[in-house]
C-alpha positions in Angstrom: -0.1 1.6 18.6 0.6 -0.4 15.4 4.2 -1.5 14.8 5.1 -1.6 11.1 8.1 -3.7 10.1 10.2 -1.5 7.8 12.5 -3.9 5.8 15.5 -1.5 6.2 14.9 0.1 9.7 13.0 -2.7 11.6 9.7 -2.3 13.5 8.6 1.3 13.9 5.6 3.2 15.2 2.8 3.7 12.5 3.1 7.5 12.9 6.4 7.2 10.9 4.6 5.8 7.8 2.2 6.8 5.1 -0.1 4.3 3.4 0.3 4.1 -0.3 -2.7 2.0 -1.2 -3.1 -1.3 -2.9 0.1 -2.8 -4.2 0.6 -4.3 -7.7 -1.8 -2.0 -9.5 -0.6 -1.8 -13.1 -0.4 1.7 -14.7 -2.5 1.9 -17.9 -0.5 1.2 -21.1 -2.0 4.2 -22.8 -3.5 6.6 -20.2 -4.5 9.2 -22.9 -6.8 6.6 -24.5 -8.9 6.1 -21.4 -12.3 7.7 -21.0 -12.9 9.8 -17.9 -14.8 6.9 -16.3 -12.0 4.5 -17.0 -9.4 6.9 -15.6 -11.5 7.5 -12.5 -11.9 3.8 -12.0 -8.0 3.4 -12.2 -7.4 6.2 -9.8 -10.1 5.6 -7.1 -11.4 2.0 -7.2 -9.4 -0.5 -5.2 -10.1 -3.7 -3.6 -11.1 -3.7 0.0 -11.0 -7.3 1.2 -11.3 -8.7 4.7 -8.2 -10.8 5.2 -4.8 -10.8 3.4 -4.1 -7.8 1.3 -1.0 -6.5 -0.6 -0.3 -2.9 0.3 2.4 -0.2 -0.3 3.9 1.8 2.6 6.4 4.7 2.7 8.6 5.1 5.7 8.4 8.9 5.6 10.0 9.6 9.0 12.8 7.1 8.6 14.6 5.8 5.4 11.9 7.3 3.1 11.8 4.1 1.1 8.7 2.5 -0.4 7.9 -1.2 0.3 5.2 -3.7 -0.3 3.7 -5.8 2.5 0.9 -8.3 2.9 -1.2 -7.5 5.9 -4.3 -9.2 7.3 -6.9 -6.4 7.4 -9.0 -8.2 9.9 -6.3 -8.7 12.5 -3.6 -6.2 11.4 -1.1 -9.1 11.3 1.9 -8.4 9.0 2.2 -11.5 7.0 5.3 -10.5 5.1 7.5 -7.4 4.6 
């Protein structure tokens, strides 16, 4: 069981959360100007590092709020919440 530290509710079981992907991904300024390949790259291509990684999480079974966290993907250590 992985405990995820919700900034508002405290540590909760991972079953209460949904992963939202990589944090800090900027939305394209003019999405209509993107080619299909560029749009697909924006939607589906994300970093996948071993080590510290900024992620978005949603506490779906609790406060329903989104938050960013830095997690070490090698150890599952939550570096910040």
